[in-house]
N, C-alpha and C positions, 0 to 999 in steps of 0.2 A: 387258678388266680394269674392275674395279669394286670402288668402295672401300664398302664395308658397314658397318652397324650391328645388332647383331644379337643372338639368343639362343637359346640350345637347349631341347632339351625337359626336360631334366637337370638347366637351371640358371637362374633368374632374372636372373643376372648379365650385363649388357651387355658382349659382347664386339666388338673393331673385325676385318674381315679382308678376303679379296678375293675377288670371286667372278666364276665365270667358268660356260661353259656347262656346265661338270658339277657342281660345287657351289660352296660357301665352303670357304678355309680360315684359319684365324685369324693373325692378324699377334700371335703370343704378346708380344713386345717394346712394342707400343703399349697403352695401357688407355683410350685416348680418341679421338675424333677433332680434339679440340680440340688435341692434342700434335702431331696432322700440321701441323694449322694455323699452328703456332707453328714453324717451317721455312722457308725461302726454298722456291722452286719447286723449283730443281736438285736441292736436298737432299732435299726432299721425292719425284720421280720417285727419286731414285739409291737411298733406302730402300725406296721399293717394288718395285723392280728386283731387291732384292739380297735384302731380307729373309728370313728363315727362317719356313716357314709348316709349320701344322701340319697333317696328316691331314683333306683335303678331306671336308666334309661334304656331303650330296646338299644341295641348295637346297630342296627338299619337306620337311627334319626341323629348319629353323630357321625361326625367328621373323626376319622382318627389323621395324627400327626403323626411326621416323625417324633419317635421317643426319645429327644434329643433337646435339650435348649441350655440356656445360662452360658457360662463361658466352660463347658465343656465338648472337649475335640474329640476326634476321631481319627485313629491310629492305626495304621494295621502291618503285618507282619508279610512278610515275602518267605518262598522257597521253604514251605512248612509240609512241603507234599512230596513226595515222587514226581507225582505227574506234574507238577508244575516246575520242578527241577527240570526236567525233560523238554517244559514246554520252552521256554527260558534260554534252555542251551539253544533250541530249533530257530528260536525268532532270531536270537543273536547274532551279528556278522561278524564282529571284534571279539567279541571279550566271554564267547561261551564257560571260559573255566570258573570265571566268577562266580556264576551260578552254582557251578557244578563244589566250587569249593565253602560257598557259605551252607550250602546244603548240609555238611558235616560239621562245620565251626561250632566252637564253644558257642562266640555271639552269634543271637541269630539277625537277621533283616528286619530291622523296623524301622518305620516311615510315617512320618505326617502324612493324614489324609484330608479333614478336613473340618471347618471351627462347622458348628451346631447351624446355623441359620444357611447353610449352603446345601444340607442335606434334601435330599427328595425322600419324602413320606409314604406310605403304602395308598398306591393310585396316582403317586404323583410322575410326574417327568425326569429322566435322568437323559445326559446326553454324553454325545461322543462329536469330539472335537473336528472343528469342518477341517484342520492339515494335518489328519489322519487317517493314512490309507484303510488301517486294518485296524477292527476296534473287536471289543469283547465284554462282555459280564462277567464276571467272577464270584462264583455263590462262597460264602464261607459267612461260620459260624463267628460272633461277636459277642465278648464279652463285657459285659458291664462293671465297672471295678470302682470302687468307692476312693474319698479321699486318703484314705488311711492304704490303700492297695489290695482290697479285698475284693474276691469277684460277687457280686451282691445279683448277678442276672446277666442271662442270655437275651440276643436278639439277633435276626438277621439280616445280613450283609452285599448288599451288590454294589462289590468293589469293583467297578465300569475301567477298562486300562484299554490303554493303545497301543497294542503288541507292535504297530510299525514303527513308531516311535522310540518305546523303550530300543527294541530290538536295532535300532542305527545307532545307539551309542547307550550303556547304562547311565550314564552323569545326565541324558535326556529323562529320567523316571520321575524326577516333579512333574515334569510335563506330559508326561503319559499317564499319570496318575492321580494330578490334583489340579483338579481346572473343576468348572463349574459344570454341575451335573454330573458329579462323576462318583457320586455317593448318594446309595440309598440305605434306610434304615427301616426296620416294622416288622412286622406290623404294630409289635410290643414288646416290652420286656417282660419274659416270665422269670420270675423270682429262681436264685441259683438253689434255694433248697427244696426246689420243685423237680430239679432234675436228677434222677437217680445218677445218670452215667456219663457226663457231658463226651467220653471218649467211644460211645456206642450209640450217634444220632446220626439218621439217615437224610442225606442231602440229595434233593430233587432239584432239577433247575430245566424248564422249558422254554422255547423261543419260538412265539407264533408271529406267524408273518403270511399278511393278508388272509388270512383264515386258516391259514395250514401248519400246520407242524414243521417247524426248518430246523429244530435240532430238537435233540434232550438228552442227558445221562442222569446217573445215577450213581452217588458213590457214597462212604460212610464216614466220619469223622474218626474211627477205630486208625483210618490209614495216616495220621497224625505222625511226623516226626518227629515231633518237639513236646514238649512237658508246656499246658496252660500255666500252671503257674511260673514256671521258666519264664516265658512272654512276657507274664506281667512283671516279675521281676526285671527283669531287664528294660523293659518301659519304663519305671519308676524310677531308676536309677539317677542319680543326679537332675530330677525334675520335679517338680511340685502340680498336682491337679486338685485344687482348691473345689474344684467342683465335678470331682469325678472324671473316670474319661471311659472311652471305648476302646475296646482292641479287639479289630478284624482278626482272626487268625490263620487266613491263608487259605487257598482254595486246591482243588483237588480234579474239579471242572471246568476243562479248559477246548473249546470247540477249538479242534484242528484246522489250520489252515487248508487253503485260503478263507475259511468261513468268517465273515464280516458282520458285526451288527448293520440295520440300517432303520432309516429316517420309518416311524412308524412300527417298529417292532415291540411285540409285547414278553416282557420277560418274567416269566413266573421262577421265584425258590420257596423251596419248601423243606423244613428243618425238621425232622419226627419231635415231638413235645416243644416245642418252641413256637412255630408258626408259620406263615405262606406270606410271602413280599412277591407282590404284583407292580410292574414300573412299565410304563412306555417312552421307548426310546423317540430322542429328538436329534437330529442333526444340528450343532449351531450351539448357543445359549439357549437352555427351555426355560419360556416364562418371565423373560431380566427383566421383563417392565412391571410383573405383578409380584413379582417377588422380592424386588428394590421396594415396591410401595409398604410390604407387609411387612418387612424390618426397618423403616425407617419407623412404620407404627408402633 
């Protein structure tokens, strides 16, 4: 079972539903994902197990949307794998020791990534900045955390980043990480109780360019240097997330320099037991006119 946010061919209104191998059934009594994340974990599970569902709609007949809405935010953790530490040290011109120190520090690196309306969903467009020379996708397991700090689900995150901007100066991290098109989520949310061991999930990423495989790699969450509950605990310190929060947990697959994303690349990220997220890369602000219109609506 997966929790999905979707719309049908006959209506542009986002809906919430449950997906299985046969299709999608709408949770008619639920208007948003944010409503679900206001519930304690036990109540959420009871609701999903017992909620009346609509007629099953074939998956091919719905458009899956980014599994985030309301005032739910996306945050991210950095330097949580040794490979990430090595990549940050390599790209940094002046402050390599900062990344070495944070890898073993008690307090993890956690930063804001995106508001809900900026997030690209499955099949959507992610962007690379026009003022950046080297850009990479970062495949990450993302935790869906309710308002009480409980991890209620998992999804796939594409934490698109500018290596060149961050490498110039660590204080440029917001410009390297937080911009329109820098975050993809999806294709759905897998309930936490259906994942046996989040520290034993395969992560795969492929990047296709002009019909040819430009890069591919595979790793596992078993290489995480941090505990997931510790990351959540630090995220919740001194903050309130009434609509819950999505926390992306860092990457272990970094295409080596001088690789950089190009306009038209197709990035596919798969996490075993969770799902596969596929996005197309656009240089500059992707779909800004269309997205602005949807937000106003």
